[in-house]
N, C-alpha and C positions, 0 to 999 in steps of 0.2 A: 688395521687399519685401511680399513674398507671410509672410517667415515673420518683419517687426516683430512686434513687443507693443503691448498694449495698450495698455501703461502709457511712460512715459517716463521718461530714465535721469532727465532735472529732478524728476521727481513722484516716484519711487525713494530719490532726495537728499534730497528735503524744499526746493525750494526753492520760496519763501516761507511756509518754517511759518516760524514767531518763538521754538519751542525750541529751541537746542543737541541734539545727539546724535552716533552714530556716526555713522561715513559706512555707507554698502548698499553690495553688493557692483551690479554695472551688468553688467561685462564680463570676460572672464581668470579665467574659476573655474569647477568642474564643470556645465559645461550644463546639465543637472539637477535644478540650483540655482537661475540664476537666471532668473529672463523672456526678457532678448535673447540664452538658448542658445542656440535653436535655427537661429539669424539666426551665432552662433558659430560652432556646431558644421557648420554651410554655408560662412561665409567660406575656414575653416583645411582641411574638406577643398577646396575648387572652390582649392589650392595647391597641395595633394599634388602629383600630377602633371604640376606644371612644371619635371618639368627636374631631373637628375642635381647638377649643383654647389649647388638646393636643401638638395639630398633631404639631400649628404653634409653641408651647412654645420647643420642641425638636431640631423644626427647628433654632429657636436663638437658643438656645443651639449647634448646627452646625456650625452655625455659630459663635459664638466666640471657639471653635475647632479651626474652619478653618484661622480666622483671623492670618497676621502672625506674627511674631515678628522687631523688626527695631534692626538695625547689632548692633552688636557690633561697637564702635567705639574703629578709634583710641588708641586713649590720654585719660589714666586712670586721671581719677582727683585727686588731692590731696589734700582729704580730710583722719585727721584719718581714723582706727573705730570705736573707740569711736561718731565720730561727725555722721559716716552714721550709723552704726548701730541708734545715738537717732535723726536720721530724718527716716530712713527707719520707722519705728512708726506710724511716721504721713505717708509717702506715701502710706504708707499697706491701711489704716484710706482711703487714699484718693483716691485712689484704688477702694475701697468699701468694703473693710473689717473688719468682725464687730469684732477681737480679731485678734492677730500672737504674736504668740513666734521661738521664736529660738531650734535649734536641734545641735545633731551632726550628719548628714547623715553616719549612720549603715550601715556595710553587713545584719546584723539582722532583721533589715529593706524587702529588697531587695527577692521578692521570689526566691524559688528554682528553676534555669535553668535559670532563668535572670543575665542579669550581673547584675555588682556593678556602679553602678557610681561614674564616680568618680571627684567630687564635696562637696568642705569641711562637705559644711551649706546645713540643709533642712530647711529654712523658712515656717511654718507650719501656714497656714489662716485659722479662721477659719467664714464663713455668716450668720448668722441665717434667718430661717423661717418663714414663716406667722405663728400665734398662732391659729385661728381660722383655719385657709385652713385642718395646721397640726389632731383637734384637731375634724378634718369630720371625716378622714379617718374610712376603705375606701371611694375615693371617685372619682370621676374624679379631682377636685376642689385640694384635693391634690395630684393628681401625677402632676398635671399644678406647682404648688407648688415646687415640688419638683425639674421638668426638669429648671423652673427657673431661682431657688435660685443654681443651677448643674452648669445654664451659669451666672451665677453671681461670684459664684466663681471661675471659671475656668478667667472673662474679669477679676479680682481681682492679678491674678495672675500672667495675663498677661501684664495685666498691672507696677504690680511691678517688676518685669522681668526687662519689658522695660525702666523700672525705672535703670534698675540698669545697664544694657547693653548698655541707654548710658553711662551711665559714666567707662564705657573702662570695668565692669567684661562680663565676660559670668551669662546666669542666664537660667534655661532652668523649664513652670514652666506648674504642673498639676491638671485638676481636671480629675473629675467623668463625666460619674459614670461607664465610665470598674472601673477596678482598679490598667492597667497600672504594671512598676515592681518593688511595693512596696509599704507596709499598714503605716495606717496614721496615724490610734491614736496609736497608739507604740511611736510616733512619734511626735502625739501632743503631747503625757503629757510629756515628756520627756521637751518641752517647756514648761511645765509649763500651757496648757489650759485647761486643768481636770485632771479627778481622775477614775481610772475604775471602772465600775458599776458591779454589781453579776450577769450582763444578757450579757456581752463581749458588748460594747457598752462603750462612754464615758460622762461623767457629767461633763458642765461650770459648775462654777460658781454663773453664769449669767443665762447662754442659757439654764442649761439644757441639756437632748438629744434632742436641736428642734435645730439644727444646722447643715450646713453643710463643709466638711476641702478642702482644696486644700494644695495648696503645690509649695513651689521655688529653685531650687538647682537650688547651687550657689558658689563661690571660691572665693567673695567678701571678703575682712579682714572683720570683727564683730569682737564686743564687745557683749558675749553671756551675760557678769554678768547684763549690761545693761537692759536687755529686763525684762518689767516689766510680775505678774503672770497675769493679771487679767485684765480685758476691758482695753488695752491701758492704762491697768495704775492701783499704790499701791501695794500689797510690790511685794519684790525680786524675785526668779524665786530662785529653787533646786539648788543646788552647781550640779559643773559640771564643763564642760574640759570652759574653757572664751573663 
Protein backbone atom coordinates (compact mmCIF):
# COMPACT_ATOMS: atom_id res chain seq x y z
CA UNK A 1 0.00 0.00 0.00
CA UNK A 2 2.98 2.30 0.49
CA UNK A 3 3.44 2.21 -3.30
CA UNK A 4 -0.18 3.10 -4.02
CA UNK A 5 -0.31 6.35 -6.04
CA UNK A 6 -2.21 9.43 -4.96
CA UNK A 7 -4.70 9.03 -7.81
CA UNK A 8 -7.13 6.18 -8.48
CA UNK A 9 -7.69 4.40 -11.75
CA UNK A 10 -11.23 5.78 -11.77
CA UNK A 11 -9.92 9.33 -11.79
CA UNK A 12 -7.35 8.49 -14.46
CA UNK A 13 -10.08 7.12 -16.70
CA UNK A 14 -12.55 9.92 -16.03
CA UNK A 15 -15.31 8.34 -13.96
CA UNK A 16 -17.92 11.07 -13.55
CA UNK A 17 -16.70 13.13 -16.50
CA UNK A 18 -19.46 14.25 -18.83
CA UNK A 19 -17.46 14.27 -22.06
CA UNK A 20 -16.21 11.26 -24.00
CA UNK A 21 -12.50 10.71 -24.48
CA UNK A 22 -10.02 7.95 -25.20
CA UNK A 23 -8.87 5.79 -22.26
CA UNK A 24 -5.72 6.58 -20.28
CA UNK A 25 -3.27 3.82 -19.23
CA UNK A 26 -3.62 2.64 -15.64
CA UNK A 27 -1.60 -0.59 -15.45
CA UNK A 28 0.58 -2.87 -17.60
CA UNK A 29 2.39 -0.10 -19.41
CA UNK A 30 5.98 1.07 -18.97
CA UNK A 31 6.32 1.58 -15.19
CA UNK A 32 7.92 5.00 -15.56
CA UNK A 33 5.00 6.23 -17.69
CA UNK A 34 2.05 5.58 -15.33
CA UNK A 35 1.19 6.57 -11.72
CA UNK A 36 0.76 2.90 -10.79
CA UNK A 37 4.18 2.03 -12.22
CA UNK A 38 5.98 1.42 -8.87
CA UNK A 39 3.14 -0.87 -7.77
CA UNK A 40 3.25 -2.74 -11.08
CA UNK A 41 7.02 -3.18 -10.80
CA UNK A 42 6.68 -4.46 -7.22
CA UNK A 43 4.04 -6.98 -8.25
CA UNK A 44 6.12 -8.36 -11.10
CA UNK A 45 9.34 -8.51 -9.07
CA UNK A 46 7.49 -10.21 -6.20
CA UNK A 47 6.60 -13.12 -8.49
CA UNK A 48 10.02 -13.35 -10.16
CA UNK A 49 11.33 -15.96 -7.71
CA UNK A 50 8.27 -18.16 -7.42
CA UNK A 51 10.02 -21.07 -9.10
CA UNK A 52 11.52 -22.50 -12.26
CA UNK A 53 8.16 -23.60 -13.65
CA UNK A 54 6.91 -20.03 -13.73
CA UNK A 55 10.22 -18.77 -15.11
CA UNK A 56 10.01 -21.38 -17.88
CA UNK A 57 6.44 -20.39 -18.70
CA UNK A 58 7.45 -16.74 -18.92
CA UNK A 59 10.42 -17.62 -21.15
CA UNK A 60 8.07 -19.52 -23.46
CA UNK A 61 5.73 -16.52 -23.51
CA UNK A 62 8.67 -14.32 -24.53
CA UNK A 63 9.58 -16.78 -27.28
CA UNK A 64 6.02 -16.47 -28.57
CA UNK A 65 6.36 -12.69 -28.57
CA UNK A 66 9.70 -12.88 -30.41
CA UNK A 67 8.62 -15.35 -33.10
CA UNK A 68 8.87 -13.55 -36.47
CA UNK A 69 5.91 -12.96 -38.76
CA UNK A 70 5.64 -14.28 -42.28
CA UNK A 71 6.14 -11.67 -45.01
CA UNK A 72 3.03 -10.33 -46.72
CA UNK A 73 2.59 -12.20 -49.99
CA UNK A 74 2.86 -10.14 -53.17
CA UNK A 75 -0.24 -11.71 -54.72
CA UNK A 76 -3.63 -11.11 -53.06
CA UNK A 77 -5.88 -14.15 -52.88
CA UNK A 78 -8.87 -13.84 -55.19
CA UNK A 79 -11.69 -14.88 -52.86
CA UNK A 80 -14.71 -12.91 -51.67
CA UNK A 81 -14.97 -11.21 -48.28
CA UNK A 82 -17.65 -13.73 -47.34
CA UNK A 83 -15.45 -16.71 -48.23
CA UNK A 84 -12.50 -15.26 -46.33
CA UNK A 85 -14.68 -14.59 -43.29
CA UNK A 86 -16.01 -18.13 -43.17
CA UNK A 87 -12.50 -19.53 -43.66
CA UNK A 88 -11.13 -17.20 -40.97
CA UNK A 89 -13.27 -18.77 -38.25
CA UNK A 90 -11.83 -22.20 -38.98
CA UNK A 91 -8.32 -20.78 -39.35
CA UNK A 92 -8.62 -19.17 -35.90
CA UNK A 93 -9.68 -22.48 -34.39
CA UNK A 94 -6.78 -24.24 -36.12
CA UNK A 95 -4.41 -21.65 -34.61
CA UNK A 96 -5.65 -22.36 -31.07
CA UNK A 97 -8.47 -19.85 -30.53
CA UNK A 98 -11.40 -20.98 -28.38
CA UNK A 99 -13.56 -18.17 -29.75
CA UNK A 100 -13.15 -15.38 -32.27
CA UNK A 101 -15.07 -12.31 -33.40
CA UNK A 102 -14.56 -9.18 -35.49
CA UNK A 103 -15.04 -5.53 -34.53
CA UNK A 104 -14.27 -2.34 -36.45
CA UNK A 105 -10.97 -0.77 -35.34
CA UNK A 106 -12.10 2.40 -33.52
CA UNK A 107 -10.02 5.29 -32.21
CA UNK A 108 -11.84 4.98 -28.87
CA UNK A 109 -10.10 1.62 -28.32
CA UNK A 110 -6.69 3.30 -28.44
CA UNK A 111 -5.06 4.73 -25.32
CA UNK A 112 -4.56 8.48 -25.18
CA UNK A 113 -1.07 9.34 -26.37
CA UNK A 114 -0.86 6.35 -28.70
CA UNK A 115 -1.21 6.44 -32.46
CA UNK A 116 -4.44 5.03 -33.88
CA UNK A 117 -3.56 2.06 -36.12
CA UNK A 118 -4.53 2.42 -39.79
CA UNK A 119 -6.21 -1.00 -39.94
CA UNK A 120 -9.94 -1.35 -40.53
CA UNK A 121 -10.65 -4.50 -38.50
CA UNK A 122 -9.78 -5.89 -35.08
CA UNK A 123 -10.14 -9.67 -34.97
CA UNK A 124 -10.47 -10.59 -31.28
CA UNK A 125 -9.42 -14.02 -30.01
CA UNK A 126 -10.30 -15.70 -26.71
CA UNK A 127 -8.28 -18.54 -25.18
CA UNK A 128 -9.58 -20.31 -22.09
CA UNK A 129 -7.74 -21.03 -18.87
CA UNK A 130 -7.59 -24.40 -17.15
CA UNK A 131 -10.34 -24.02 -14.55
CA UNK A 132 -8.63 -26.05 -11.82
CA UNK A 133 -5.46 -23.99 -12.08
CA UNK A 134 -7.37 -20.72 -11.84
CA UNK A 135 -9.54 -21.98 -8.98
CA UNK A 136 -6.33 -22.44 -6.95
CA UNK A 137 -5.59 -18.69 -7.01
CA UNK A 138 -3.57 -17.20 -5.47
CA UNK A 139 -0.93 -19.81 -6.21
CA UNK A 140 2.17 -20.44 -8.29
CA UNK A 141 0.11 -22.80 -10.43
CA UNK A 142 -2.28 -19.98 -11.26
CA UNK A 143 0.57 -17.70 -12.31
CA UNK A 144 1.97 -20.45 -14.52
CA UNK A 145 -1.41 -21.00 -16.15
CA UNK A 146 -1.80 -17.26 -16.85
CA UNK A 147 1.64 -17.13 -18.50
CA UNK A 148 0.78 -20.26 -20.54
CA UNK A 149 -2.45 -18.79 -21.85
CA UNK A 150 -0.85 -15.46 -22.69
CA UNK A 151 1.64 -17.42 -24.79
CA UNK A 152 -1.15 -19.43 -26.40
CA UNK A 153 -3.08 -16.26 -27.20
CA UNK A 154 -0.01 -14.67 -28.75
CA UNK A 155 0.65 -17.76 -30.89
CA UNK A 156 -2.99 -17.96 -31.95
CA UNK A 157 -2.91 -14.29 -32.99
CA UNK A 158 0.39 -14.73 -34.85
CA UNK A 159 -0.87 -17.86 -36.56
CA UNK A 160 -3.99 -16.06 -37.74
CA UNK A 161 -1.99 -13.00 -38.80
CA UNK A 162 0.34 -15.23 -40.81
CA UNK A 163 -2.68 -16.90 -42.43
CA UNK A 164 -3.86 -13.47 -43.62
CA UNK A 165 -0.38 -12.34 -44.62
CA UNK A 166 0.06 -15.42 -46.81
CA UNK A 167 -3.08 -14.27 -48.64
CA UNK A 168 -1.50 -10.89 -49.36
CA UNK A 169 -3.12 -8.89 -46.54
CA UNK A 170 -1.22 -6.92 -43.91
CA UNK A 171 -2.03 -8.19 -40.42
CA UNK A 172 -0.56 -7.29 -37.02
CA UNK A 173 -0.98 -9.65 -34.03
CA UNK A 174 -1.12 -8.60 -30.39
CA UNK A 175 -1.32 -10.45 -27.07
CA UNK A 176 -0.64 -9.58 -23.42
CA UNK A 177 0.33 -9.20 -20.72
CA UNK A 178 1.46 -5.63 -21.47
CA UNK A 179 -1.50 -3.50 -22.55
CA UNK A 180 0.08 -2.08 -25.69
CA UNK A 181 -1.69 0.70 -27.55
CA UNK A 182 -5.31 -0.35 -27.16
CA UNK A 183 -7.91 -1.93 -24.92
CA UNK A 184 -9.40 -5.29 -25.86
CA UNK A 185 -12.45 -5.76 -23.62
CA UNK A 186 -14.60 -3.15 -25.35
CA UNK A 187 -13.59 -4.45 -28.78
CA UNK A 188 -14.27 -8.04 -27.69
CA UNK A 189 -17.77 -7.06 -26.54
CA UNK A 190 -18.46 -5.33 -29.87
CA UNK A 191 -17.09 -8.43 -31.61
CA UNK A 192 -19.83 -10.44 -29.88
CA UNK A 193 -17.65 -12.44 -27.49
CA UNK A 194 -19.43 -11.48 -24.29
CA UNK A 195 -20.94 -8.86 -22.01
CA UNK A 196 -19.43 -6.39 -19.55
CA UNK A 197 -19.79 -7.38 -15.89
CA UNK A 198 -20.32 -4.92 -13.04
CA UNK A 199 -16.76 -5.69 -11.90
CA UNK A 200 -15.37 -4.23 -15.15
CA UNK A 201 -14.33 -7.53 -16.72
CA UNK A 202 -15.98 -9.40 -19.53
CA UNK A 203 -18.24 -12.45 -19.17
CA UNK A 204 -18.32 -14.99 -22.00
CA UNK A 205 -21.45 -17.14 -22.39
CA UNK A 206 -19.46 -20.40 -22.17
CA UNK A 207 -16.06 -19.46 -20.73
CA UNK A 208 -17.35 -17.12 -18.02
CA UNK A 209 -14.47 -14.85 -17.02
CA UNK A 210 -11.96 -17.70 -17.33
CA UNK A 211 -10.10 -16.61 -20.48
CA UNK A 212 -7.54 -14.23 -21.98
CA UNK A 213 -7.79 -12.03 -25.05
CA UNK A 214 -5.53 -11.43 -28.02
CA UNK A 215 -6.20 -9.80 -31.37
CA UNK A 216 -5.17 -9.29 -34.96
CA UNK A 217 -5.41 -5.93 -36.74
CA UNK A 218 -5.97 -6.18 -40.47
CA UNK A 219 -7.35 -4.49 -43.58
CA UNK A 220 -8.32 -7.80 -45.20
CA UNK A 221 -11.81 -7.63 -46.73
CA UNK A 222 -14.21 -9.31 -44.27
CA UNK A 223 -17.97 -9.56 -43.88
CA UNK A 224 -18.51 -9.10 -40.16
CA UNK A 225 -22.18 -10.08 -40.40
CA UNK A 226 -21.14 -13.67 -41.04
CA UNK A 227 -19.38 -13.91 -37.69
CA UNK A 228 -21.33 -15.76 -35.08
CA UNK A 229 -21.67 -14.67 -31.52
CA UNK A 230 -20.87 -17.73 -29.45
CA UNK A 231 -17.84 -19.98 -29.49
CA UNK A 232 -17.24 -20.27 -33.21
CA UNK A 233 -20.94 -21.05 -33.72
CA UNK A 234 -24.67 -20.13 -33.04
CA UNK A 235 -26.64 -16.86 -33.00
CA UNK A 236 -25.72 -13.90 -35.18
CA UNK A 237 -23.68 -11.01 -33.88
CA UNK A 238 -25.63 -7.87 -33.02
CA UNK A 239 -25.70 -5.05 -35.56
CA UNK A 240 -22.86 -2.92 -36.78
CA UNK A 241 -20.99 -2.20 -39.95
CA UNK A 242 -20.61 -5.16 -42.34
